[in-house]
SEVO-318048 format. One record per atom (N, C-alpha, C): residue number from 1; residue in one letter; y, z, x. Coordinates in pm, 1 decimal. Example, Ala and Ser with C-alpha at 12.3 -4.5 7.8 and 13.67 -1.06 7.14 Angstrom:
residues 2
REC pos code    north       up     east
REC   1    A   -569.0    780.0   1319.0
REC   1    A   -450.0    780.0   1230.0
REC   1    A   -330.0    780.0   1320.0
REC   2    S   -225.0    708.0   1285.0
REC   2    S   -106.0    714.0   1367.0
REC   2    S      3.0    787.0   1290.0
END
This chain:
residues 111
REC pos code    north       up     east
REC   1    M   4428.9    838.4  -8349.6
REC   1    M   4467.9    778.8  -8407.7
REC   1    M   4559.2    769.2  -8519.7
REC   2    N   4626.4    703.8  -8571.6
REC   2    N   4669.4    736.1  -8692.3
REC   2    N   4667.5    591.5  -8793.2
REC   3    R   4756.0    625.2  -8891.5
REC   3    R   4688.2    522.9  -8993.0
REC   3    R   4777.8    374.4  -8974.1
REC   4    N   4851.9    398.3  -8899.2
REC   4    N   4959.0    291.0  -8832.7
REC   4    N   4923.1    220.0  -8731.0
REC   5    H   4769.9    209.6  -8669.5
REC   5    H   4739.5    181.8  -8598.9
REC   5    H   4701.0     50.6  -8607.5
REC   6    V   4717.6    -77.2  -8494.8
REC   6    V   4690.7   -219.7  -8541.8
REC   6    V   4557.9   -275.1  -8444.3
REC   7    F   4442.9   -313.6  -8538.0
REC   7    F   4341.2   -343.3  -8463.3
REC   7    F   4327.6   -477.6  -8462.2
REC   8    D   4257.6   -537.1  -8341.9
REC   8    D   4223.0   -680.1  -8311.0
REC   8    D   4128.9   -721.3  -8344.0
REC   9    S   4119.8   -804.7  -8438.8
REC   9    S   3922.1   -827.9  -8470.5
REC   9    S   3883.5   -936.0  -8518.0
REC  10    S   3839.8   -926.5  -8447.5
REC  10    S   3711.7  -1065.6  -8415.6
REC  10    S   3596.2  -1088.0  -8491.5
REC  11    G   3659.8  -1120.1  -8621.0
REC  11    G   3492.9  -1155.1  -8722.9
REC  11    G   3428.6  -1264.6  -8709.4
REC  12    P   3357.7  -1249.3  -8793.1
REC  12    P   3235.0  -1357.0  -8779.0
REC  12    P   3313.2  -1514.6  -8768.5
REC  13    D   3445.9  -1562.7  -8809.7
REC  13    D   3486.8  -1688.7  -8755.6
REC  13    D   3625.5  -1727.8  -8779.8
REC  14    M   3672.4  -1605.1  -8719.2
REC  14    M   3812.1  -1574.1  -8702.7
REC  14    M   3885.9  -1455.1  -8661.1
REC  15    R   3998.5  -1481.1  -8586.8
REC  15    R   4046.5  -1309.7  -8572.0
REC  15    R   4173.8  -1314.2  -8628.6
REC  16    L   4155.5  -1180.3  -8685.0
REC  16    L   4211.0  -1090.1  -8763.0
REC  16    L   4287.6   -987.9  -8730.6
REC  17    R   4449.5   -940.5  -8749.1
REC  17    R   4506.1   -831.5  -8648.9
REC  17    R   4554.5   -764.9  -8788.1
REC  18    G   4565.6   -629.2  -8743.5
REC  18    G   4622.2   -552.8  -8898.4
REC  18    G   4579.4   -382.7  -8892.2
REC  19    T   4635.9   -307.9  -8995.2
REC  19    T   4571.4   -199.5  -8960.0
REC  19    T   4395.4   -166.2  -9048.4
REC  20    A   4350.1    -66.0  -9048.5
REC  20    A   4218.7    -22.6  -9069.5
REC  20    A   4208.0    -76.4  -9207.6
REC  21    Q   4354.2    -29.4  -9313.8
REC  21    Q   4319.8    -62.3  -9445.1
REC  21    Q   4336.4   -191.9  -9455.7
REC  22    Q   4429.7   -243.7  -9391.1
REC  22    Q   4475.3   -415.5  -9420.7
REC  22    Q   4327.9   -497.2  -9370.1
REC  23    L   4249.3   -446.6  -9260.1
REC  23    L   4108.0   -549.7  -9230.5
REC  23    L   4053.6   -504.7  -9337.1
REC  24    F   4011.6   -379.7  -9355.2
REC  24    F   3924.6   -377.3  -9516.3
REC  24    F   3945.7   -430.3  -9619.0
REC  25    E   4033.6   -451.2  -9659.9
REC  25    E   4069.4   -544.0  -9807.0
REC  25    E   4077.6   -673.4  -9807.3
REC  26    K   4120.3   -716.7  -9606.7
REC  26    K   4122.1   -856.3  -9614.8
REC  26    K   3973.8   -898.2  -9608.8
REC  27    Y   3856.3   -847.8  -9529.5
REC  27    Y   3746.5   -824.9  -9516.5
REC  27    Y   3668.1   -878.6  -9655.6
REC  28    L   3679.3   -728.2  -9747.7
REC  28    L   3651.9   -755.6  -9869.5
REC  28    L   3671.3   -852.2  -9906.2
REC  29    Q   3825.4   -924.0  -9944.9
REC  29    Q   3836.5  -1051.7 -10038.5
REC  29    Q   3731.9  -1163.6  -9944.1
REC  30    L   3746.5  -1172.1  -9810.5
REC  30    L   3679.5  -1292.3  -9760.5
REC  30    L   3517.0  -1273.6  -9817.5
REC  31    G   3454.2  -1141.9  -9808.9
REC  31    G   3311.3  -1166.2  -9873.2
REC  31    G   3339.1  -1153.5  -9985.6
REC  32    R   3411.4  -1132.1 -10087.4
REC  32    R   3427.0  -1184.0 -10263.6
REC  32    R   3421.2  -1352.4 -10209.3
REC  33    D   3531.3  -1384.8 -10171.2
REC  33    D   3530.8  -1563.4 -10150.4
REC  33    D   3414.8  -1657.1 -10113.4
REC  34    A   3327.1  -1606.6 -10028.6
REC  34    A   3207.2  -1607.0  -9962.3
REC  34    A   3097.6  -1616.9 -10058.4
REC  35    T   3102.8  -1507.1 -10156.4
REC  35    T   3006.9  -1507.4 -10224.9
REC  35    T   3015.6  -1583.7 -10345.7
REC  36    S   3137.2  -1542.9 -10412.3
REC  36    S   3197.4  -1694.4 -10494.9
REC  36    S   3175.3  -1857.6 -10468.6
REC  37    G   3142.1  -1891.6 -10280.9
REC  37    G   3163.9  -2014.8 -10299.7
REC  37    G   3008.8  -2042.3 -10225.9
REC  38    G   2945.0  -1909.8 -10325.7
REC  38    G   2762.5  -1956.1 -10279.8
REC  38    G   2719.8  -1934.5 -10080.8
REC  39    D   2823.0  -1888.4 -10045.4
REC  39    D   2721.2  -1861.0  -9882.9
REC  39    D   2719.3  -1711.0  -9878.1
REC  40    R   2592.3  -1662.0  -9904.0
REC  40    R   2542.3  -1525.8  -9902.1
REC  40    R   2568.3  -1421.3  -9750.5
REC  41    V   2508.5  -1542.6  -9650.4
REC  41    V   2531.7  -1486.8  -9554.0
REC  41    V   2646.9  -1445.5  -9476.5
REC  42    M   2745.7  -1553.3  -9512.9
REC  42    M   2852.1  -1514.9  -9437.4
REC  42    M   2936.1  -1414.4  -9569.0
REC  43    A   2920.2  -1373.7  -9655.9
REC  43    A   2939.4  -1273.5  -9750.6
REC  43    A   2879.8  -1177.5  -9675.1
REC  44    E   2754.0  -1114.6  -9637.0
REC  44    E   2761.7  -1000.3  -9620.5
REC  44    E   2776.3   -986.8  -9437.8
REC  45    S   2825.2  -1071.5  -9380.9
REC  45    S   2891.7  -1085.2  -9262.2
REC  45    S   3046.5   -986.4  -9302.2
REC  46    Y   3112.7  -1059.8  -9355.0
REC  46    Y   3202.3  -1020.5  -9418.0
REC  46    Y   3229.6   -871.6  -9481.0
REC  47    F   3116.3   -851.0  -9505.4
REC  47    F   3071.5   -728.7  -9604.5
REC  47    F   3095.2   -620.2  -9501.2
REC  48    Q   2967.8   -654.5  -9370.2
REC  48    Q   2975.2   -547.5  -9299.2
REC  48    Q   3094.0   -525.4  -9201.0
REC  49    H   3164.4   -609.2  -9209.0
REC  49    H   3340.1   -577.3  -9106.4
REC  49    H   3388.6   -471.6  -9200.5
REC  50    A   3385.5   -512.2  -9320.5
REC  50    A   3458.4   -465.8  -9438.0
REC  50    A   3426.8   -278.1  -9400.1
REC  51    E   3294.8   -301.6  -9402.5
REC  51    E   3253.8   -164.7  -9433.5
REC  51    E   3241.1    -88.6  -9293.3
REC  52    H   3278.2   -134.2  -9181.8
REC  52    H   3301.7    -73.7  -9075.0
REC  52    H   3423.8    -38.0  -9083.5
REC  53    Y   3568.9    -95.3  -9082.3
REC  53    Y   3704.7    -62.1  -9115.2
REC  53    Y   3714.6     50.8  -9244.9
REC  54    F   3615.3     77.6  -9362.2
REC  54    F   3584.6    154.3  -9424.9
REC  54    F   3560.1    282.4  -9385.4
REC  55    R   3477.3    271.6  -9280.2
REC  55    R   3451.5    372.9  -9193.4
REC  55    R   3555.1    444.1  -9132.1
REC  56    I   3623.6    378.1  -9041.1
REC  56    I   3732.6    444.1  -8980.9
REC  56    I   3858.7    498.8  -9058.0
REC  57    L   3868.7    418.3  -9144.4
REC  57    L   3993.5    491.4  -9254.4
REC  57    L   3878.3    633.1  -9317.3
REC  58    N   3748.5    646.4  -9342.0
REC  58    N   3725.6    743.9  -9384.5
REC  58    N   3727.7    841.1  -9240.7
REC  59    A   3709.0    804.8  -9137.6
REC  59    A   3744.0    885.1  -9006.2
REC  59    A   3839.5    917.4  -9013.1
REC  60    M   3978.0    838.6  -9026.3
REC  60    M   4084.5    897.1  -9016.3
REC  60    M   4126.2    971.4  -9103.6
REC  61    A   4095.0   1021.2  -9186.6
REC  61    A   4164.9   1063.0  -9348.6
REC  61    A   4043.4   1226.8  -9252.3
REC  62    Q   3921.4   1253.5  -9290.4
REC  62    Q   3888.9   1345.0  -9213.0
REC  62    Q   3932.3   1392.8  -9127.4
REC  63    A   4002.2   1360.6  -9009.2
REC  63    A   4049.5   1411.6  -8917.8
REC  63    A   4200.1   1452.5  -8956.3
REC  64    A   4258.2   1349.3  -9054.5
REC  64    A   4407.9   1444.0  -9091.5
REC  64    A   4397.9   1540.4  -9174.0
REC  65    Q   4243.0   1539.9  -9254.5
REC  65    Q   4232.9   1644.6  -9322.7
REC  65    Q   4182.1   1785.5  -9254.0
REC  66    A   4093.8   1781.4  -9140.7
REC  66    A   4072.4   1872.9  -9027.3
REC  66    A   4209.6   1932.3  -8999.2
REC  67    Q   4326.6   1856.8  -8952.5
REC  67    Q   4439.5   1865.9  -8897.9
REC  67    Q   4536.2   1943.0  -8956.6
REC  68    Q   4527.2   1926.8  -9095.8
REC  68    Q   4594.9   2024.9  -9155.1
REC  68    Q   4549.5   2131.8  -9230.9
REC  69    S   4416.9   2123.7  -9239.4
REC  69    S   4363.7   2286.0  -9298.6
REC  69    S   4388.6   2367.9  -9103.8
REC  70    Q   4396.4   2301.3  -8996.3
REC  70    Q   4395.3   2411.6  -8886.6
REC  70    Q   4588.5   2473.2  -8869.5
REC  71    Q   4638.7   2373.0  -8950.6
REC  71    Q   4801.8   2408.3  -8931.1
REC  71    Q   4834.5   2560.5  -9024.4
REC  72    P   4920.6   2641.7  -8975.3
REC  72    P   4938.6   2754.8  -9069.6
REC  72    P   4982.4   2763.1  -9198.3
REC  73    R   4945.6   2799.0  -9307.7
REC  73    R   5004.5   2835.2  -9440.7
REC  73    R   5125.7   2871.8  -9479.2
REC  74    R   5225.6   2780.7  -9542.6
REC  74    R   5354.7   2840.3  -9578.5
REC  74    R   5374.0   2830.3  -9711.3
REC  75    G   5502.7   2920.0  -9712.5
REC  75    G   5485.5   2936.5  -9863.1
REC  75    G   5416.4   3025.5  -9947.1
REC  76    G   5403.5   3032.2 -10054.5
REC  76    G   5355.7   3100.8 -10122.1
REC  76    G   5410.6   3300.0 -10130.5
REC  77    G   5480.7   3296.4 -10082.4
REC  77    G   5562.6   3403.7 -10076.5
REC  77    G   5689.0   3457.8 -10187.6
REC  78    N   5753.7   3584.1 -10182.3
REC  78    N   5793.3   3614.4 -10271.3
REC  78    N   5911.2   3608.8 -10175.2
REC  79    E   6066.0   3655.9 -10230.0
REC  79    E   6197.3   3664.5 -10166.4
REC  79    E   6183.9   3744.9 -10035.6
REC  80    D   6096.0   3822.1 -10015.7
REC  80    D   6103.6   3941.7  -9923.3
REC  80    D   6017.3   3891.8  -9846.4
REC  81    G   5946.1   3799.5  -9839.1
REC  81    G   5879.7   3711.3  -9752.6
REC  81    G   5753.5   3763.0  -9758.8
REC  82    E   5779.4   3819.1  -9864.7
REC  82    E   5576.6   3917.3  -9876.8
REC  82    E   5514.2   3782.1  -9932.7
REC  83    G   5389.8   3816.3  -9939.4
REC  83    G   5263.7   3739.3 -10052.8
REC  83    G   5244.2   3855.4 -10166.6
REC  84    E   5210.1   3776.5 -10228.3
REC  84    E   5172.1   3840.8 -10372.5
REC  84    E   5056.7   3931.3 -10360.2
REC  85    G   5028.9   3981.4 -10290.5
REC  85    G   4921.6   4100.2 -10257.1
REC  85    G   4798.8   4035.2 -10234.4
REC  86    G   4687.1   4126.2 -10186.9
REC  86    G   4528.4   4054.0 -10131.4
REC  86    G   4541.7   3992.6 -10021.8
REC  87    D   4417.3   4025.3  -9942.5
REC  87    D   4458.4   3949.9  -9838.5
REC  87    D   4394.0   3761.4  -9874.3
REC  88    L   4367.5   3732.1  -9750.9
REC  88    L   4356.8   3567.6  -9762.4
REC  88    L   4226.4   3513.7  -9836.1
REC  89    N   4152.0   3622.5  -9878.8
REC  89    N   4023.4   3592.5  -9919.8
REC  89    N   4034.8   3637.1 -10102.6
REC  90    G   4199.6   3684.6 -10162.5
REC  90    G   4210.5   3739.3 -10258.7
REC  90    G   4143.5   3858.7 -10302.1
REC  91    H   4119.3   3957.4 -10252.4
REC  91    H   4109.6   4059.8 -10248.9
REC  91    H   4156.1   4165.8 -10235.3
REC  92    G   4235.4   4264.1 -10308.0
REC  92    G   4303.4   4378.1 -10355.5
REC  92    G   4331.4   4430.3 -10193.9
REC  93    H   4449.3   4490.1 -10149.3
REC  93    H   4458.9   4556.7 -10069.5
REC  93    H   4369.9   4693.5 -10094.5
REC  94    S   4305.3   4770.9  -9980.8
REC  94    S   4240.6   4881.2  -9944.9
REC  94    S   4328.6   5012.6  -9900.0
REC  95    G   4271.2   5131.1  -9963.7
REC  95    G   4360.4   5233.2  -9882.1
REC  95    G   4288.6   5282.9  -9748.0
REC  96    L   4346.0   5361.1  -9693.0
REC  96    L   4333.9   5422.7  -9553.2
REC  96    L   4172.5   5470.8  -9536.5
REC  97    D   4125.4   5534.9  -9669.4
REC  97    D   4001.9   5582.9  -9677.5
REC  97    D   3930.5   5458.6  -9705.5
REC  98    G   3912.4   5334.2  -9716.8
REC  98    G   3827.3   5223.3  -9775.2
REC  98    G   3813.3   5269.7  -9910.6
REC  99    E   3896.0   5297.2  -9996.7
REC  99    E   3836.7   5305.3 -10111.3
REC  99    E   3940.3   5193.3 -10167.6
REC 100    S   3911.2   5135.0 -10253.0
REC 100    S   4006.3   4994.1 -10343.3
REC 100    S   4133.3   5053.6 -10453.3
REC 101    N   4249.8   5010.4 -10382.5
REC 101    N   4333.2   5007.5 -10496.9
REC 101    N   4343.1   4967.9 -10629.8
REC 102    D   4234.7   4912.7 -10638.8
REC 102    D   4232.3   4832.8 -10791.2
REC 102    D   4203.8   4885.4 -10885.2
REC 103    T   4309.9   4896.8 -10988.2
REC 103    T   4289.5   4978.6 -11111.1
REC 103    T   4191.3   4949.3 -11176.1
REC 104    S   4102.3   4830.9 -11170.7
REC 104    S   4039.8   4757.5 -11293.6
REC 104    S   3938.7   4842.8 -11253.9
REC 105    D   3858.1   4961.8 -11168.9
REC 105    D   3730.8   4992.7 -11132.9
REC 105    D   3743.3   5081.8 -11287.2
REC 106    Q   3593.0   5118.5 -11317.3
REC 106    Q   3612.7   5267.0 -11397.6
REC 106    Q   3575.7   5362.0 -11373.4
REC 107    R   3675.6   5437.6 -11397.4
REC 107    R   3690.4   5585.0 -11349.9
REC 107    R   3676.1   5703.0 -11475.7
REC 108    E   3575.7   5802.3 -11405.2
REC 108    E   3565.5   5909.2 -11477.8
REC 108    E   3675.4   6004.0 -11537.9
REC 109    T   3668.7   6025.6 -11671.0
REC 109    T   3796.9   6056.5 -11729.8
REC 109    T   3731.2   6222.2 -11757.2
REC 110    V   3818.6   6280.7 -11740.4
REC 110    V   3837.5   6459.7 -11752.8
REC 110    V   3886.5   6488.5 -11860.0
REC 111    Q   3818.4   6585.8 -11933.8
REC 111    Q   3893.0   6650.3 -12014.1
REC 111    Q   3904.2   6759.3 -12026.2
END
């Protein structure tokens, strides 16, 4: 489901049609209007409908984020197509014998 998916909503007293974002905003406004008009029961009903579409929006955002994080990362390399060094965890490359090539290690000085 994408952000532009159109929903048919049968609210407490009318039918509405629109995207999840549009329906969320519309029910929120209807709830505010009912509150200012003194109808607390109808306001609560509208707010519950707004919450439903708010949850749909969150689910769509999480799905989009999960889909984006599964795509391979692009860019970040230099002109040769190589990265800046280090693995994906930010660690330096190590030599074949397992010792780190990191020069920040303290080394014993021979005099």
